[in-house]
N, C-alpha and C positions, 0 to 999 in steps of 0.2 A: 389615492390620491394622484390626481393633477399634477403634472409636471407643469411649473411653473420659467417662463422666459422672458429673459432680460431687457429690454427694449429695444435696447446694444441690439445683441444677438437678433430681434424680428426687422430693424432693420438692414439689419449685412443681407440677411436669406430673401429679405423682400426686392434687394437692390441687387442681387445678382439670378434674381428668375428677370426682375419688367425696367430692368437697366439694360446689364450682360448677358443678356436673352440666353439665359442658363435655362435648364428642360424646371418646370417645375415636381413631377413624379422623384425624377435623380436624383433634384437639389434634398426632396424631403424622403429622399431612403437614405444621403445620403449624411445628411444631419440624425437623421433616424426622429424624426417627429412624426405627427401623421397628414398625413395626406388633407384631408380640413381643417386643419389645426392651419398649414402650411395658405390654402387655398380662401381663408378666412384674414388673415393676417397680408391679403395681395388685396384685397377688395378692399380691406382698412387702407392700405397704404393710395391703395388707386385714388379713396375720393382725395386725399392729405395726404401731400406723401413727407409730409411733416407730422407725421403720429402719433412716431417714435420717437423722437426727440424727450431728448430728457425730460424739458420744462415744458411738456408740449400740457393743453389745456384745450378741453375737448368744447365745439361751443356751448355744450350744452351745459356744462361745467362747469365755465364762467359766468356763462346768463344767470345760472345760478348762487358763485357767491357774491355777484354783483344784486342780483334781489335779497340776499340774506344782510352784506353788505350798507343799500339802500335800507331795508328796514330797522336796522343797528341806527342810521342819523335822522329817518323818523322822527324814533324813539328820541333819542337826544333831543333834537329841536323842541322836537314839540315840550320837551321836561323847563330845556332854556326856556323857552314863552312862557310857561311855570312862573318861570323862577323871578323873569325881569316882569310880570304884574304882581306876584305876589312883593317886590322888593317894592316896586315905584306905590304900593298903597301907604309900604312902608312909612317914605316921605309926607 
């Protein structure tokens, strides 16, 4: 089973390497993390240095959430339009 690491831990490792200039290989060995894993974290960190923040939502996830919310609002709007039409005919 693959080991999982917390976002705080990933951010700390990336800051050690990218900000403080520590060696990638030495840092990976020191913390017993596979080198490829650390390289993947650094790639993500270099693209967006907030990617390991606890409340971070990627742009793709944000778009998906907004699309879902938009769909629900459209459905609600359609129901309300039908209700207005129905009650207008009642009078």
